[in-house]
MARKEKE-37378 format. One record per residue: z, y, x of N, C-alpha, C in turn; residue in one letter. Coordinates in nm, 4 decimals. Example, Ala and Ser with C-alpha at 12.3 -4.5 7.8 and 13.67 -1.06 7.14 Angstrom:
2
PT  n.z  n.y  n.x  ca.z  ca.y  ca.x  c.z  c.y  c.x  resn
PT  0.7800  -0.5690  1.3190  0.7800  -0.4500  1.2300  0.7800  -0.3300  1.3200  A
PT  0.7080  -0.2250  1.2850  0.7140  -0.1060  1.3670  0.7870  0.0030  1.2900  S
This chain:
221
PT  n.z  n.y  n.x  ca.z  ca.y  ca.x  c.z  c.y  c.x  resn
PT  0.0000  -0.1200  0.0841  0.0000  0.0000  0.0000  0.0000  0.1242  0.0870  M
PT  -0.0708  0.2270  0.0381  -0.0805  0.3517  0.1125  -0.0100  0.4649  0.0381  R
PT  0.0182  0.5725  0.1120  0.0962  0.6839  0.0572  0.0144  0.8126  0.0597  C
PT  0.0165  0.8833  -0.0540  -0.0447  1.0161  -0.0646  0.0664  1.1201  -0.0621  I
PT  0.0554  1.2175  0.0269  0.1515  1.3272  0.0322  0.1163  1.4292  -0.0758  A
PT  0.1900  1.4249  -0.1858  0.1628  1.5092  -0.3018  0.1889  1.6557  -0.2683  H
PT  0.0837  1.7351  -0.2703  0.0894  1.8776  -0.2322  0.1440  1.8951  -0.0903  R
PT  0.1250  1.7939  -0.0063  0.1782  1.8012  0.1298  0.3265  1.7713  0.1360  G
PT  0.3744  1.6724  0.0563  0.5162  1.6385  0.0432  0.5954  1.7618  -0.0022  F
PT  0.5735  1.7984  -0.1287  0.6244  1.9244  -0.1827  0.7760  1.9345  -0.1868  A
PT  0.8479  1.8232  -0.1841  0.9937  1.8291  -0.1896  1.0563  1.8672  -0.0558  A
PT  0.9800  1.8545  0.0517  1.0369  1.8813  0.1840  0.9588  1.9863  0.2619  V
PT  0.8560  2.0448  0.2001  0.7733  2.1441  0.2675  0.7208  2.2434  0.1641  A
PT  0.6820  2.3625  0.2085  0.6245  2.4600  0.1147  0.4894  2.4115  0.0642  P
PT  0.4836  2.3738  -0.0608  0.3703  2.2995  -0.1148  0.2359  2.3685  -0.0964  E
PT  0.1347  2.2867  -0.0706  -0.0043  2.3311  -0.0640  -0.0307  2.4357  0.0445  N
PT  0.0483  2.4336  0.1502  0.0246  2.5258  0.2621  -0.0360  2.4502  0.3797  T
PT  -0.0912  2.5265  0.4737  -0.1462  2.4653  0.5951  -0.0376  2.3895  0.6693  I
PT  0.0790  2.4499  0.6833  0.1888  2.3838  0.7539  0.2297  2.2543  0.6877  G
PT  0.2336  2.2535  0.5550  0.2736  2.1331  0.4824  0.1745  2.0200  0.5036  A
PT  0.0461  2.0490  0.4919  -0.0510  1.9405  0.5040  -0.0597  1.8899  0.6478  V
PT  -0.0439  1.9780  0.7450  -0.0448  1.9325  0.8849  0.0722  1.8405  0.9128  R
PT  0.1898  1.8773  0.8653  0.3074  1.7936  0.8871  0.2957  1.6625  0.8108  T
PT  0.2500  1.6703  0.6866  0.2386  1.5510  0.6039  0.1366  1.4527  0.6599  A
PT  0.0339  1.5040  0.7239  -0.0715  1.4170  0.7769  -0.0182  1.3186  0.8800  A
PT  0.0932  1.3528  0.9443  0.1524  1.2626  1.0427  0.2337  1.1513  0.9783  A
PT  0.2619  1.1641  0.8470  0.3481  1.0673  0.7797  0.2801  0.9945  0.6651  R
PT  0.1575  1.0333  0.6303  0.0927  0.9781  0.5112  -0.0493  0.9328  0.5425  A
PT  -0.1015  0.8497  0.4543  -0.2400  0.8047  0.4667  -0.3375  0.9059  0.4091  D
PT  -0.2873  0.9896  0.3174  -0.3706  1.0912  0.2540  -0.2828  1.2090  0.2151  A
PT  -0.3426  1.3267  0.2095  -0.2728  1.4433  0.1559  -0.3472  1.4896  0.0315  V
PT  -0.2691  1.5352  -0.0679  -0.3266  1.5815  -0.1938  -0.2992  1.7297  -0.2088  E
PT  -0.4025  1.8046  -0.2500  -0.3872  1.9475  -0.2739  -0.4559  1.9848  -0.4044  V
PT  -0.4169  2.1011  -0.4580  -0.4695  2.1499  -0.5854  -0.5590  2.2700  -0.5606  D
PT  -0.6684  2.2782  -0.6354  -0.7654  2.3855  -0.6116  -0.7905  2.4658  -0.7384  V
PT  -0.7923  2.5981  -0.7201  -0.8296  2.6930  -0.8235  -0.9232  2.7973  -0.7641  R
PT  -0.9794  2.8809  -0.8509  -1.0626  2.9918  -0.8050  -0.9845  3.1217  -0.8196  R
PT  -0.9866  3.2036  -0.7160  -0.9148  3.3304  -0.7215  -1.0043  3.4412  -0.7765  C
PT  -0.9495  3.5610  -0.7850  -1.0194  3.6711  -0.8500  -1.1447  3.7169  -0.7807  G
PT  -1.1534  3.6915  -0.6498  -1.2751  3.7299  -0.5770  -1.3708  3.6124  -0.5582  T
PT  -1.3405  3.5001  -0.6226  -1.4355  3.3899  -0.6275  -1.4116  3.2762  -0.5313  G
PT  -1.3250  3.2948  -0.4318  -1.3019  3.1885  -0.3347  -1.2172  3.0751  -0.3942  E
PT  -1.2297  2.9564  -0.3359  -1.1470  2.8423  -0.3745  -1.0184  2.8455  -0.2949  L
PT  -0.9063  2.8460  -0.3660  -0.7764  2.8521  -0.3002  -0.6914  2.7330  -0.3420  V
PT  -0.5951  2.7012  -0.2582  -0.5122  2.5819  -0.2782  -0.3768  2.6253  -0.3334  V
PT  -0.3593  2.6034  -0.4619  -0.2365  2.6408  -0.5330  -0.2315  2.5626  -0.6631  V
PT  -0.1130  2.5207  -0.7037  -0.0999  2.4358  -0.8223  -0.1002  2.5138  -0.9523  H
PT  -0.0171  2.6152  -0.9618  0.0037  2.6838  -1.0887  -0.1060  2.7862  -1.1179  D
PT  -0.1146  2.8268  -1.2437  -0.2067  2.9338  -1.2807  -0.1615  3.0685  -1.2252  E
PT  -0.0295  3.0822  -1.2023  0.0245  3.2051  -1.1442  0.0877  3.1738  -1.0087  T
PT  0.1156  3.2801  -0.9331  0.1798  3.2612  -0.8025  0.3301  3.2841  -0.8102  I
PT  0.3836  3.3069  -0.9297  0.5233  3.3471  -0.9457  0.6220  3.2454  -0.8901  D
PT  0.5988  3.1167  -0.9151  0.6963  3.0139  -0.8756  0.7005  2.9904  -0.7260  R
PT  0.5865  2.9970  -0.6591  0.5816  2.9521  -0.5199  0.5741  3.0644  -0.4170  V
PT  0.5613  3.1894  -0.4602  0.5498  3.2977  -0.3626  0.6480  3.4109  -0.3945  T
PT  0.6467  3.5117  -0.3080  0.7283  3.6302  -0.3291  0.6574  3.7344  -0.4148  D
PT  0.5447  3.6964  -0.4733  0.4695  3.7880  -0.5570  0.4571  3.7382  -0.6992  G
PT  0.3828  3.8106  -0.7796  0.3575  3.7718  -0.9172  0.2093  3.7930  -0.9476  T
PT  0.1636  3.7295  -1.0531  0.0264  3.7498  -1.0957  -0.0471  3.6195  -1.1166  G
PT  -0.1615  3.6295  -1.1790  -0.2458  3.5148  -1.2098  -0.3458  3.4924  -1.0978  T
PT  -0.3596  3.3692  -1.0547  -0.4489  3.3365  -0.9436  -0.5908  3.3846  -0.9728  V
PT  -0.6373  3.3628  -1.0933  -0.7757  3.3976  -1.1279  -0.8013  3.5476  -1.1292  S
PT  -0.6935  3.6277  -1.1279  -0.7095  3.7729  -1.1306  -0.6832  3.8380  -0.9952  A
PT  -0.6277  3.7631  -0.9012  -0.5883  3.8211  -0.7724  -0.6951  3.7962  -0.6670  L
PT  -0.7220  3.8956  -0.5817  -0.8190  3.8758  -0.4740  -0.7626  3.7869  -0.3645  P
PT  -0.8499  3.7285  -0.2867  -0.8071  3.6407  -0.1780  -0.7135  3.7117  -0.0823  L
PT  -0.7414  3.8336  -0.0501  -0.6577  3.9076  0.0444  -0.5133  3.9159  -0.0035  E
PT  -0.4941  3.9408  -0.1329  -0.3587  3.9491  -0.1875  -0.2889  3.8139  -0.1821  A
PT  -0.3612  3.7065  -0.2109  -0.3013  3.5729  -0.2057  -0.2631  3.5343  -0.0634  L
PT  -0.3466  3.5707  0.0318  -0.3180  3.5393  0.1713  -0.1981  3.6164  0.2232  A
PT  -0.1702  3.7324  0.1638  -0.0591  3.8163  0.2091  0.0747  3.7770  0.1494  D
PT  0.0734  3.6968  0.0464  0.1981  3.6526  -0.0162  0.2638  3.5440  0.0680  R
PT  0.3960  3.5357  0.0641  0.4690  3.4350  0.1410  0.5078  3.3184  0.0508  S
PT  0.4610  3.1988  0.0863  0.4930  3.0795  0.0086  0.6291  3.0263  0.0509  V
PT  0.7218  3.0277  -0.0438  0.8563  2.9730  -0.0217  0.9246  3.0327  0.1015  R
PT  0.8992  3.1605  0.1278  0.9662  3.2294  0.2369  0.9212  3.1907  0.3753  G
PT  0.8073  3.1247  0.3867  0.7612  3.0777  0.5177  0.6781  3.1808  0.5934  T
PT  0.6306  3.2807  0.5218  0.5357  3.3724  0.5828  0.3926  3.3247  0.5735  G
PT  0.3737  3.2025  0.5292  0.2389  3.1490  0.5078  0.1866  3.1931  0.3724  E
PT  0.0622  3.2367  0.3709  0.0010  3.2725  0.2444  -0.0650  3.1537  0.1776  G
PT  -0.1197  3.1781  0.0604  -0.1960  3.0750  -0.0104  -0.3282  3.0563  0.0629  I
PT  -0.3592  2.9343  0.1075  -0.4791  2.9128  0.1896  -0.6046  2.8854  0.1078  P
PT  -0.7168  2.8973  0.1726  -0.8426  2.8550  0.1115  -0.8577  2.7040  0.1262  T
PT  -0.9424  2.6464  0.0424  -0.9705  2.5036  0.0540  -1.0345  2.4725  0.1887  L
PT  -1.1226  2.5567  0.2339  -1.1887  2.5331  0.3622  -1.0879  2.5262  0.4758  A
PT  -0.9875  2.6140  0.4733  -0.8859  2.6145  0.5790  -0.8019  2.4877  0.5754  A
PT  -0.7708  2.4393  0.4561  -0.6926  2.3163  0.4437  -0.7721  2.1970  0.4961  V
PT  -0.8983  2.1878  0.4601  -0.9805  2.0769  0.5090  -0.9896  2.0777  0.6608  L
PT  -0.9967  2.1957  0.7189  -1.0050  2.2060  0.8641  -0.8744  2.1665  0.9314  A
PT  -0.7627  2.1775  0.8591  -0.6317  2.1512  0.9182  -0.5930  2.0043  0.9178  A
PT  -0.6598  1.9234  0.8357  -0.6217  1.7816  0.8236  -0.6992  1.6991  0.9252  V
PT  -0.6304  1.6143  1.0021  -0.6988  1.5309  1.1016  -0.8022  1.4381  1.0364  P
PT  -0.9044  1.4018  1.1101  -1.0116  1.3189  1.0528  -0.9690  1.1783  1.0145  P
PT  -0.8536  1.1349  1.0611  -0.8059  1.0009  1.0262  -0.7331  0.9973  0.8926  T
PT  -0.7116  1.1139  0.8317  -0.6328  1.1236  0.7082  -0.7227  1.1674  0.5935  V
PT  -0.7140  1.0965  0.4815  -0.7904  1.1338  0.3634  -0.7354  1.2622  0.3015  E
PT  -0.8229  1.3335  0.2320  -0.7821  1.4498  0.1537  -0.8221  1.4250  0.0082  V
PT  -0.7245  1.4367  -0.0813  -0.7511  1.4236  -0.2234  -0.7422  1.5635  -0.2846  H
PT  -0.8532  1.6109  -0.3387  -0.8634  1.7460  -0.3931  -0.8602  1.7386  -0.5443  I
PT  -0.7546  1.7934  -0.6052  -0.7470  1.7942  -0.7511  -0.8051  1.9242  -0.8059  E
PT  -0.9048  1.9119  -0.8908  -0.9653  2.0271  -0.9569  -0.8778  2.0639  -1.0766  L
PT  -0.8154  2.1809  -1.0692  -0.7188  2.2213  -1.1711  -0.7821  2.2914  -1.2900  K
PT  -0.9082  2.3323  -1.2777  -0.9724  2.4064  -1.3857  -1.1221  2.3771  -1.3847  E
PT  -1.1880  2.4177  -1.4891  -1.3316  2.3935  -1.5010  -1.4115  2.4929  -1.4165  R
PT  -1.5331  2.4517  -1.3824  -1.6232  2.5402  -1.3111  -1.6084  2.5391  -1.1606  G
PT  -1.5391  2.4401  -1.1060  -1.5152  2.4341  -0.9619  -1.6065  2.3360  -0.8891  L
PT  -1.6657  2.2442  -0.9605  -1.7311  2.1283  -0.8984  -1.8328  2.1661  -0.7923  A
PT  -1.9251  2.2544  -0.8248  -2.0328  2.2874  -0.7313  -1.9790  2.3476  -0.6026  A
PT  -1.8862  2.4413  -0.6148  -1.8339  2.5071  -0.4954  -1.7433  2.4154  -0.4141  D
PT  -1.6699  2.3270  -0.4819  -1.5884  2.2298  -0.4081  -1.6790  2.1376  -0.3270  V
PT  -1.7855  2.0891  -0.3883  -1.8785  2.0024  -0.3158  -1.9408  2.0741  -0.1964  L
PT  -1.9764  2.1994  -0.2137  -2.0348  2.2755  -0.1030  -1.9342  2.2926  0.0101  A
PT  -1.8086  2.3169  -0.0243  -1.7048  2.3329  0.0774  -1.6792  2.2014  0.1503  T
PT  -1.6767  2.0922  0.0757  -1.6587  1.9604  0.1366  -1.7755  1.9283  0.2294  V
PT  -1.8963  1.9597  0.1871  -2.0145  1.9322  0.2700  -2.0087  2.0059  0.4034  D
PT  -1.9483  2.1243  0.4026  -1.9396  2.2028  0.5262  -1.8263  2.1570  0.6171  R
PT  -1.7365  2.0748  0.5650  -1.6229  2.0276  0.6449  -1.6696  1.9258  0.7487  A
PT  -1.5938  1.9162  0.8578  -1.6312  1.8257  0.9666  -1.6234  1.6794  0.9258  D
PT  -1.5341  1.6482  0.8328  -1.5094  1.5084  0.7976  -1.5191  1.4915  0.6471  H
PT  -1.6351  1.5245  0.5913  -1.6514  1.5221  0.4469  -1.6409  1.3816  0.3885  S
PT  -1.6563  1.2784  0.4705  -1.6526  1.1416  0.4194  -1.5117  1.0941  0.3868  D
PT  -1.4104  1.1727  0.4185  -1.2726  1.1310  0.3927  -1.2153  1.1955  0.2675  R
PT  -1.2964  1.2614  0.1871  -1.2497  1.3388  0.0721  -1.2702  1.2624  -0.0582  V
PT  -1.1676  1.2657  -0.1435  -1.1764  1.2154  -0.2799  -1.1501  1.3331  -0.3732  V
PT  -1.2385  1.3563  -0.4674  -1.2214  1.4645  -0.5648  -1.1623  1.4055  -0.6919  V
PT  -1.0488  1.4607  -0.7376  -0.9803  1.4072  -0.8548  -0.9600  1.5168  -0.9589  T
PT  -0.9351  1.4740  -1.0821  -0.9071  1.5715  -1.1874  -0.8612  1.5010  -1.3139  S
PT  -0.7859  1.5759  -1.3963  -0.7567  1.5332  -1.5326  -0.8715  1.5683  -1.6268  F
PT  -0.9725  1.6386  -1.5774  -1.0813  1.6915  -1.6590  -1.2064  1.6042  -1.6434  L
PT  -1.2327  1.5136  -1.7357  -1.3495  1.4260  -1.7230  -1.4813  1.5025  -1.7096  P
PT  -1.4953  1.6124  -1.7817  -1.6203  1.6883  -1.7746  -1.6446  1.7441  -1.6346  D
PT  -1.5382  1.7849  -1.5692  -1.5534  1.8381  -1.4340  -1.5923  1.7269  -1.3366  E
PT  -1.5338  1.6098  -1.3532  -1.5723  1.4963  -1.2701  -1.7155  1.4531  -1.2987  L
PT  -1.7568  1.4642  -1.4224  -1.8954  1.4305  -1.4569  -1.9929  1.5239  -1.3838  R
PT  -1.9560  1.6497  -1.3732  -2.0403  1.7446  -1.3005  -2.0470  1.7091  -1.1521  T
PT  -1.9332  1.6708  -1.0960  -1.9331  1.6263  -0.9557  -2.0277  1.5081  -0.9384  V
PT  -2.0163  1.4110  -1.0263  -2.0993  1.2913  -1.0151  -2.2480  1.3237  -1.0298  R
PT  -2.2819  1.4126  -1.1212  -2.4221  1.4497  -1.1409  -2.4785  1.5217  -1.0195  E
PT  -2.3962  1.6035  -0.9559  -2.4436  1.6819  -0.8417  -2.4447  1.6011  -0.7132  R
PT  -2.3537  1.5053  -0.7013  -2.3456  1.4255  -0.5790  -2.3064  1.2827  -0.6145  D
PT  -2.4045  1.1950  -0.6352  -2.3754  1.0568  -0.6743  -2.2911  0.9802  -0.5724  P
PT  -2.2880  1.0267  -0.4483  -2.2142  0.9543  -0.3463  -2.0724  1.0018  -0.3230  G
PT  -2.0328  1.1095  -0.3866  -1.8990  1.1639  -0.3640  -1.7930  1.0806  -0.4365  Q
PT  -1.6945  1.0246  -0.3658  -1.5875  0.9509  -0.4335  -1.5070  1.0420  -0.5269  P
PT  -1.4848  0.9961  -0.6482  -1.4073  1.0727  -0.7448  -1.3000  0.9839  -0.8060  I
PT  -1.1951  1.0496  -0.8566  -1.0865  0.9766  -0.9193  -1.0411  1.0454  -1.0468  G
PT  -1.0331  0.9703  -1.1544  -0.9851  1.0230  -1.2820  -0.8332  1.0133  -1.2866  L
PT  -0.7680  1.1245  -1.3198  -0.6239  1.1264  -1.3411  -0.5997  1.1132  -1.4907  L
PT  -0.5280  1.0105  -1.5296  -0.5133  0.9764  -1.6716  -0.3935  1.0483  -1.7320  A
PT  -0.4201  1.1456  -1.8170  -0.3124  1.2105  -1.8906  -0.2639  1.1170  -2.0005  S
PT  -0.1464  1.1484  -2.0558  -0.0928  1.0627  -2.1630  -0.1786  1.0696  -2.2884  H
PT  -0.2616  1.1735  -2.2986  -0.3476  1.1873  -2.4163  -0.4765  1.1059  -2.4053  R
PT  -0.5065  1.0588  -2.2856  -0.6302  0.9826  -2.2652  -0.6055  0.8363  -2.3016  L
PT  -0.6632  0.7926  -2.4115  -0.6333  0.6605  -2.4650  -0.7118  0.5489  -2.3960  E
PT  -0.8251  0.5794  -2.3368  -0.9087  0.4762  -2.2734  -0.9380  0.5144  -2.1285  T
PT  -0.8367  0.5234  -2.0446  -0.8582  0.5717  -1.9086  -0.9496  0.4834  -1.8252  P
PT  -0.9370  0.3526  -1.8369  -1.0199  0.2630  -1.7563  -1.1665  0.2751  -1.7980  V
PT  -1.1912  0.2725  -1.9275  -1.3282  0.2866  -1.9767  -1.3887  0.4196  -1.9338  T
PT  -1.3111  0.5264  -1.9445  -1.3600  0.6586  -1.9057  -1.3901  0.6635  -1.7567  T
PT  -1.3018  0.6053  -1.6758  -1.3234  0.6042  -1.5308  -1.4496  0.5276  -1.4940  A
PT  -1.4736  0.4173  -1.5620  -1.5954  0.3388  -1.5358  -1.7191  0.4183  -1.5769  V
PT  -1.7141  0.4835  -1.6922  -1.8272  0.5634  -1.7389  -1.8603  0.6767  -1.6421  E
PT  -1.7579  0.7313  -1.5764  -1.7776  0.8397  -1.4803  -1.8165  0.7891  -1.3419  L
PT  -1.8185  0.6581  -1.3239  -1.8454  0.5965  -1.1938  -1.7407  0.6389  -1.0901  D
PT  -1.6149  0.6305  -1.1307  -1.5044  0.6666  -1.0420  -1.4764  0.5552  -0.9410  C
PT  -1.4243  0.5960  -0.8280  -1.3741  0.5007  -0.7299  -1.2273  0.4702  -0.7549  A
PT  -1.1564  0.5650  -0.8194  -1.0115  0.5513  -0.8348  -0.9677  0.5996  -0.9719  A
PT  -0.8522  0.5483  -1.0132  -0.7871  0.5897  -1.1368  -0.6410  0.6175  -1.1048  L
PT  -0.5937  0.7359  -1.1392  -0.4544  0.7722  -1.1176  -0.3775  0.7746  -1.2474  G
PT  -0.2527  0.7287  -1.2435  -0.1700  0.7261  -1.3639  -0.0233  0.7406  -1.3269  A
PT  0.0548  0.7827  -1.4237  0.1993  0.7927  -1.4060  0.2582  0.6561  -1.3708  N
PT  0.3601  0.6566  -1.2868  0.4187  0.5302  -1.2395  0.4717  0.4455  -1.3549  R
PT  0.5277  0.5084  -1.4574  0.5800  0.4328  -1.5717  0.4661  0.3634  -1.6447  V
PT  0.3558  0.4325  -1.6613  0.2392  0.3724  -1.7268  0.1860  0.2557  -1.6445  R
PT  0.1907  0.2705  -1.5131  0.1435  0.1624  -1.4268  0.2303  0.0387  -1.4380  C
PT  0.3605  0.0582  -1.4591  0.4535  -0.0539  -1.4652  0.4670  -0.1130  -1.6060  L
PT  0.4525  -0.0293  -1.7083  0.4872  -0.0727  -1.8436  0.3684  -0.1077  -1.9311  A
PT  0.2468  -0.0817  -1.8832  0.1284  -0.1116  -1.9638  0.0319  -0.1979  -1.8827  T
PT  -0.0802  -0.2309  -1.9432  -0.1794  -0.3132  -1.8745  -0.2845  -0.2342  -1.7991  G
PT  -0.2583  -0.1066  -1.7717  -0.3608  -0.0231  -1.7105  -0.4000  -0.0721  -1.5711  I
PT  -0.3042  -0.1205  -1.4929  -0.3363  -0.1632  -1.3563  -0.4235  -0.2887  -1.3561  V
PT  -0.3850  -0.3971  -1.4226  -0.4736  -0.5139  -1.4207  -0.6106  -0.4864  -1.4809  P
PT  -0.6170  -0.4017  -1.5839  -0.7472  -0.3687  -1.6416  -0.8332  -0.2931  -1.5408  R
PT  -0.7701  -0.2033  -1.4654  -0.8445  -0.1270  -1.3645  -0.8915  -0.2166  -1.2508  A
PT  -0.8100  -0.3100  -1.2107  -0.8462  -0.3971  -1.0987  -0.9624  -0.4899  -1.1353  K
PT  -0.9694  -0.5306  -1.2609  -1.0794  -0.6173  -1.3050  -1.2145  -0.5501  -1.2827  V
PT  -1.2182  -0.4185  -1.2965  -1.3444  -0.3451  -1.2802  -1.3509  -0.2738  -1.1451  V
PT  -1.2682  -0.3203  -1.0505  -1.2730  -0.2741  -0.9103  -1.2378  -0.1277  -0.8930  D
PT  -1.1500  -0.0747  -0.9765  -1.1001  0.0609  -0.9567  -0.9767  0.0575  -0.8671  L
PT  -0.9735  0.1470  -0.7705  -0.8521  0.1668  -0.6920  -0.7515  0.2385  -0.7810  E
PT  -0.6237  0.2010  -0.7734  -0.5228  0.2598  -0.8611  -0.4222  0.3405  -0.7799  V
PT  -0.3994  0.4642  -0.8250  -0.3016  0.5538  -0.7640  -0.1910  0.5810  -0.8655  H
PT  -0.0663  0.5723  -0.8230  0.0469  0.5969  -0.9120  0.1245  0.7192  -0.8648  A
PT  0.1615  0.8048  -0.9605  0.2429  0.9224  -0.9263  0.3671  0.9229  -1.0143  W
PT  0.4634  1.0077  -0.9860  0.5054  1.0489  -0.8531  0.6195  0.9559  -0.8173  T
PT  0.6182  0.8985  -0.6996  0.7115  0.7934  -0.6599  0.8015  0.8471  -0.5501  V
PT  0.9333  0.8352  -0.5688  1.0276  0.8911  -0.4720  1.1140  0.7849  -0.4041  E
PT  1.1116  0.6619  -0.4538  1.2004  0.5598  -0.3997  1.1189  0.4382  -0.3565  R
PT  1.1581  0.3837  -0.2411  1.0875  0.2677  -0.1876  1.0900  0.1471  -0.2818  A
PT  1.2011  0.1168  -0.3512  1.1981  0.0025  -0.4437  1.0926  0.0175  -0.5531  P
PT  1.0760  0.1399  -0.6041  0.9725  0.1626  -0.7043  0.8341  0.1404  -0.6448  T
PT  0.8155  0.1875  -0.5223  0.6867  0.1669  -0.4542  0.6571  0.0186  -0.4376  A
PT  0.7599  -0.0595  -0.4056  0.7385  -0.2027  -0.3869  0.7047  -0.2713  -0.5191  R
PT  0.7671  -0.2272  -0.6289  0.7316  -0.2808  -0.7600  0.5854  -0.2510  -0.7935  L
PT  0.5441  -0.1296  -0.7651  0.4064  -0.0899  -0.7923  0.3085  -0.1677  -0.7050  L
PT  0.3492  -0.1938  -0.5825  0.2661  -0.2724  -0.4913  0.2439  -0.4125  -0.5476  D
PT  0.3507  -0.4737  -0.5953  0.3376  -0.6075  -0.6542  0.2533  -0.6046  -0.7817  R
PT  0.2549  -0.4923  -0.8485  0.1751  -0.4775  -0.9699  0.0259  -0.4668  -0.9388  R
PT  -0.0056  -0.4239  -0.8152  -0.1448  -0.4106  -0.7758  -0.1900  -0.2694  -0.7458  G
PT  -0.0963  -0.1747  -0.7470  -0.1282  -0.0346  -0.7178  -0.1660  -0.0209  -0.5703  V
PT  -0.2673  0.0590  -0.5418  -0.3167  0.0765  -0.4050  -0.2515  0.1928  -0.3320  D
PT  -0.2269  0.3039  -0.4022  -0.1663  0.4233  -0.3441  -0.0489  0.4679  -0.4312  Y
PT  0.0559  0.5179  -0.3669  0.1584  0.5911  -0.4400  0.1573  0.7351  -0.3925  V
PT  0.1705  0.8265  -0.4865  0.1778  0.9693  -0.4556  0.3249  1.0097  -0.4574  S
PT  0.3680  1.0764  -0.3500  0.5098  1.1068  -0.3337  0.5316  1.2500  -0.2892  A
PT  0.6467  1.3055  -0.3277  0.6832  1.4423  -0.2876  0.7626  1.4447  -0.1580  D
PT  0.7938  1.3272  -0.1051  0.8641  1.3177  0.0225  0.8207  1.1877  0.0900  R
PT  0.8325  1.1789  0.2215  0.7938  1.0534  0.2889  0.8804  0.9375  0.2399  P
PT  0.8164  0.8261  0.2110  0.8883  0.7036  0.1760  0.8276  0.5877  0.2521  I
PT  0.9072  0.4875  0.2746  0.8618  0.3686  0.3468  0.7980  0.2727  0.2473  D
PT  0.6641  0.2725  0.2437  0.5954  0.1844  0.1503  0.5345  0.0649  0.2223  V
C-alpha cells in the first residue's frame, strides 16, 4: 500500500505550500494538492474558495490577483499561496503528484501546465466533478485521471469506468463498509481511500484491497 500526503500532510505542515510538498515528498509516495483559478487567471494551489482560513488575509481566491495571493502568509510561515507550476517544479521526479480540480473550467490550463512540467508522466488529475474529468479525458486521452466519489454519487464505479479513469477515490468508511472496493478492483480501477490517520485503519484498508491511503500526517503503511 502507498501513501498520499493530503495537501502536503496538512496536519503537520502549512497545507498546499511549497515547503509542505517538499517535506512531504520525503515521506510519501505521492503528494496531493488542490487547484483553483485566481483573479488574474493563473492556477493557484489552495483548498478553500477564500483565503481566510489559511492565510493572514481575507478574500475570495477567484477575485484576488496572483500578486496578492503570493504576498499573503500561509499559517504564519511567510510562504504565500503558490502557483501550480511552482508546486510541480518543487516535487522530486520520483514522487507522484495528484492534482484535485476544485472548480469547473480548469482542465485545459491544468493540462497545459502539466505538459510544461519536467515530469508530466507522474501526475494524476482528480476531481469530484465528473464533467471536468470528462473534459480532461477528451483533451488528453493519455492523462491519468481519478474520480473522487462524493456521498451523493450513487454509481461511482460505473461513472469512473465511463470516464476511463485510472483511479477511484472514496471515503475510508465507504471503502470498509460497502462493496465499492471489490467492485472497483473487478474493473481494474486503482482505489484511493481518504482520510486515514492511524496505521491500523490503513492495514484494514490494505486487506480490503485499497491501493493508496490519503493522510494528513505521515503514517506507517
